[in-house]
N, C-alpha and C positions, 0 to 999 in steps of 0.2 A: 642945659641943654640938653645932652645925652640922658636923663630924664625923661623930659619929654618926647622924645624918640623914639624910646623904649616904651614909653604908652601908649604912641600912635602907632607903632608895630605892631602891637598885643591886638589895638583896636581891628588893623587892617586882618592879622590872622584870625580875629574870632569871626568877623564878617565873612571873612573866607570859608572858615569851616562849616558857618552856618549855611555858605551858599551849597558846598560842597554835599554837605547834608539833606538840602533841600532835591539838589539833581540826582541826587542817590535815592529819593524816597519814590517808591512806586506810585505813579498815579492813579486815582479811581478811574475802572472804565465802564460803560453801559453797552449792552449791544442788542439788539432784537431781531435774533435767526431770521424771523420768517418776513421783517422789512426792515432791512437794512437801512435806508435811505429814511428811515421815522415817516414815511410819508402817511397822508391821512387814511384810515382806514374804515372799511365800511362795516356796521355793526351786522353781525349775522349769529346765527346761532352755532357756528361751529370756526368762528375766528380763532386765527392763531396770534395770540396776544399777550407772548411770556417774555417779559423784557429781564434780563441780567444783568444785575450788578457785580461788579467785584471792587472792592477798596483795602488792599494790601496795607497800610497804614493805621486802619481801623475809623470808627466813623466819629465825628465831632459832631454833626448836627446833620438833620436827614427829613425834610421836609416834602410834600406833594400837594402845590394848589390846584384846586378845582375851577374851571370854568364850565359849568354846568347849567342847562334849563333852569330858570329860578326855581319853578314848581318841584323840584327834585334837592333842592336845599336841605330842606327840613330832613329828606332821608338821611343826608351825608352828615348831618348835625349830630345826629344817634349816634354815629361811631368817633364821635369827638370828646373825649373829657377835658381839655382845656379850653374856658368857657370864650379867651378871644380869639380862639381859633374857630370859634363855630362862624358859618356864612349869614349874611342879610340878602336883603332885596340889591345891595348896593357892593357888597362885599363876600369875597371869595371865602368858602370854606378851606381851611390848612388841616391837612393830616401831618402831624409832628411824629415820625416814628424812631424818636429817641425818647422825648420827654415826656409823651402823654401815653401811659400804659392803657389808658382807655382804647384807643385808637388801635395800639399795636394789637392789643388782645382782639380786639374786633375785627379788625382786619387779617388775622393771622386765622381766627375761626371761618373767618368767609371763603378761604382760600386762596385769598389776594397776596398775602405778605407768606412767604416762606424764608426764615431766618429773621436771628434778632439783632436790628442793628446797633443794638446798646453795646453787643458784645462782640457778632460776627464780623465777619468781612466780606462772606458770599449771601448774595441774596438774590431772591425771583419775585416778580411782581407780576401775576396773572392778573392780566386788565380785564378780562373775559368775564371773570365772576365779579369784579367792583361796578362794571356797567351793567351787567344784569341785576345786580344787587340794586341799583339806582335807578335803573328806569323799570322795573321790573311791576305791571299793572297801570303802568302810566299810560296816559295818549298823550303822543309827543306830534307836534310839529315837523311835517316832512324838510329835511335837511338840519335837524336840530343837530348843534355840535357838542362834544364831550371833548373837552382839554383837560391836560393833565400835565404842571409845569412842577418838572421834578429839580430840587435844588438842593446839593449836597456837598458838605466839606469835612477832610479827612482829618486826621490828627497830625497831620505835617502841613496843615493850613492849606491844601491842595483842593481847587473847587471844581466839582460837576455839575451841570445845569443840561437838563434836556425835556424837551415837550414831546408828550405823546397826544396824539389826535384818533378821533374818532367823530365818523357820520354817520347819524340814523336815517334811514329813509324809511319812508311810511309803507309800514302792508299793503298789498292789491285791496282795494274795496268795489262792491257793488250796488247801485242804487238803481233802484226800480221803477218804470213806469208803466203803468202806473204804481202806487207807493204798495198798494197791497198783495201780500202774495199768493190771492187765490183767483185763479182765470178760468170764467165759464166759459166754455167750449160752446153752449148752444148761444151766446150772445150774435148778434148780426154781423159784428165784426170784432171778435177776439184778438185783442193787444196786449201784447208784453214787450217793452224794450229795456233792457240791460244797458246800463251804462259803467263800463269798469276803468278804474285807475289805478295804474301800478307803476309808481315812480320808478322801481329794479326793475321795469320791464320783465312781461311775459313771456315764461320759458315753457311753463305746462296750462292747459286748459282744457276741460270737458265739460260736459252734458250728460247726464246718466239717468235714464228713464226708468222709472218701476212702478206697478202699479200696486196701489194700497190695498185692493179688495183681493189680491192675487191674481194671477193670470195663467188659468191651467191650458188656455189655447194660445199662450203668447205667440208659438211657432207658427201659428197658422191664421189668427187673425188678430185684428185689433191695433191698439197704436203701438204696443209693443213687437207685434210680429214686421209691422211697416218701419219699423226704425231699424230692426235685426236686417231687412232685408237691403239697407245700405251699408251697415256695420261688417254685416257678413258672419259676426260674431262676437254676442250680445247685445246688450242696449246700452252701452256707452259710446258717445261720439266723440274722438280724441278730434279738436280744433285741428291742431298743427300736426299730428302724426297720422292722423285718418284724413288727408284734405278732400280726399275725392266723396267719401261719406257726408262731412260738413257740407260741401258745394252742392250735393245732391238734395240735402236738406233745406237749402236755402239759407246756409250759417256761412260767417265767414270762417277762413279756412288759410291753412298755411301760414304764407308771409304778411298774409291782412292781421295775422293773429302774433304771431314769434316776437318778441322783442320790441312789440308796440308799449307805449306807454299810456294810453288814451284807446280805449275799442267800444265798440258801440254796437251792442247786438240786437237787429229788431227780428223780432220772433212772429210778427205778424202773418206772415206767409205759412211758416210752418203749423202753427196754431190754426189758421183754416185750413189747412189738409191733414191736421190730425181728427179735426172735427168731423171729417168728413170719413176718415179711417175707423174710428170710434165704434165700438161694438156694446153689447149688454155687458162684457166684463169689465170695460174702462170706465168705472162710477167715479175713482179719481186716480188720477196718476199722477205720481212726485216726479218733477224734475232736478235733479242737484246738480248745482254749476259750480266748478273747483276751478279755481286760476292758482299759481303758484309764481314768483318771481323768480329773479335769476339769482337774487339772495338767499333764496329758501321759503321767503317769508307767503304763507296763503291763505286764501279765503275761501269759506263754502257758503253757501246760499241755498235754501230750498224753493219753490215756486209749485203749488199743487192747483191742478188742471180739472176741473170738476165736467162733469158729461152728464 
């Protein structure tokens, strides 16, 4: 009986030591200084997307599963060396930062991964570099999602999981009606309508006028002189900051433009007036339309007025 008691006591002591050892082990942690609650972040050119990890006991396994637009899976696959981790139309790509040397090398060169999970205990993941690499040069639907599920286990068998999310908002776009970019001011009723879409909300909008043939008398006659009589300084009409000039030229202005996601600019009245103001120097006048949203994404288009 004493023998069985000693065995049971040894088992209890061993279990207690194991439990104490696990309690004393320092748990892995993750932080996002600029987004402490890990809420979904908008994708911008200057987003603060650096995530820091600390794994005092050392890394046993470290994987990141990607949920991205299907058209981008092939780009992610180029950075993966383990064939079973490559993504398909129905399967997410997976970066293994311990066992996949190809992924570790590619992501390190990209600037996404700082530190070696196979031997280190401190790492930085800069998602701006990875997201940019994935979507660069691609046309994405508005509200496309980029989701990265981090799964880590340390050498003390402690787990850490966290999800990093990003949202893609399409840049502004301008659609012309009629489609052509050349307007004849000699027409009976010259017309031009610009339909602007800006899912990220309009922050800046302007129309700049220039005479392609040169305008030595721009301050005294012709289209540019007419524009300058409203702007008082130069040939660019800021639709938001110079509301008086925009209103005087029969263009939308101020709050009619700022923070809008859809905007229609009907230039028909303005074109008719410009046709009356045109002089011999105004053979061709170009209008440059610039729109920038609150996320820093911009579009610029041009229209040529012929007289």
